[in-house]
N, C-alpha and C positions, 0 to 999 in steps of 0.2 A: 503570400503570410500562410500558414497551415490553419486549415478551420479551426484547430482546438485553441489556437492563440488569440483570433478574432473570437471565438466564446468566451476565453477568459478575460481579453480586454472589455469585452459586452458589459461583462459582470462587475468590471470596476474593482478588481481584486487588487490587493494590497502587494507592493511589491516581492514582499520575501514569501507568499503565497504564490505569486507567480515563478518563481526562481526556485521553489522547492519542486513545484510539477515541474519545471523543465528537465529538473535534475533527475527526478523520477523517472521521466520519459527516456531521456538517455541512459538509464542504466536495464529500462527496459528494451528499447533498441541493442544497445551492446548484448545483452542476453540474448535475444533474436539472432543475431549476427554468430554469437559463437554457436549456438545449435544448428543453423544452417549449416556452418563449416564443418559439421560433425565432431566437433572436438568437446561438445559437452555427451556424458550420457544418457540416453534418452531410450523411449520403449518400454515395453511391458516388463522386461525382464530387470530394468534399472529401478525400477518404482513398485517390482512388488512386495517389499515390506516397508512401506511409506504408506502412511494415513495423510489424507486430505482435509484441510478445515478452508471453513468461510470465518472470514473477521470480519464484524461490523464496528468500526469506532463511530461512536454518536456524539456528536459536539454537544456543547451545553444551551445554544441556540440555535434555529433555522437561518440568523444572520452572521453566524460566526465568522465564515472565510472572508467576508468581506469588513466586518468594523471589531478584529481582534484589537485587544488593548495591547501594548509595548510588554509585558510581562507572557502575555496568551501567545505571542510572536515567537518571541524568544523559546520558551518551550516548544512550538511548533518547529521552529528549526531542529531543536535536539530530536523532536520525533523522526523529523525528514531524515536525517545523519542515521537514527537509530535501524529505522528499514531499509536505507539505502546499504548501510552496513550486513544487515541480513539478507538482503538479496545478493549479494554478493556469495553468501555462503550455499547458494542455488536452494534454500527453503522456501522462497518468496518465490511463487510463478506470476502472482501479477498484483499489484497494487494500486492505488490510485483513489482518486475523489467520485465522489456517483453525484451527476448533478440531477440531483432530484426537485423538481417544482416544489415541494414542500419542504425544500433546505438540503444544501450539500452533506454528505456523510463519507467518512472513509470504505474503502472497503479492502481487504487482500484475501488472496488465494493461496493458503501455506500447504506444503510438503513435510512431513516431519513422522520422526518413530513411534512419537505417541500423542494423546493426547494432554496428558501432562506436558510433553513439551511445547503443545500449540497454547495453553495455557501462560505459561511460564511465558513466550514469547510476548504475547497480547500484554499480559498483565506487566511486564516489563518495558513498555512504552512509556518513555518519559510523558507525554500527555494524559496517561493513564492514571501513572503515578503521582502526578501533578492533582488529580482531580478534573481535570477541564475535559477529559472526552470519556464516556462509558463506553464498555466492551463487551460484545458478545463474540463466543468461540462456538462456533456451530457444525457438527462433525460434516462431512459430502464423501463424495465417491467422483471423482474424474474418468468418464466414461469415455471421453474422446478427449484427445490433446491434438492440437496442431504441431509436429514435429519440424 
């Protein structure tokens, strides 16, 4: 069993959280395979006009990942579907939970045409719209990228 799954089991995450994480992992792996096959545009010229942003989603409590109520689970399923759809557009470079000892939070690195687009993407997240997660959009610059 992969180490990531072992860590998820040791945290006793609800099944919905595990399913969401596995779906996101599958999307990331599929994107990596596409990039390795050379079918996706990459390199400095393909990204010259794009801006990168770090998005941080902070849950309402440090224990959120393990003690969501039914409504929160439903919203988080919509959250996962929302980001999975955005990932397919190529605008999401990486996304997933960060297992900080102080509490798990979500993060994404996105690449878009404008800061307004970054804010729109982040603020349209169903978990943000529902008032569950707080969101921060922070400009960054990807200096090196694995191709």
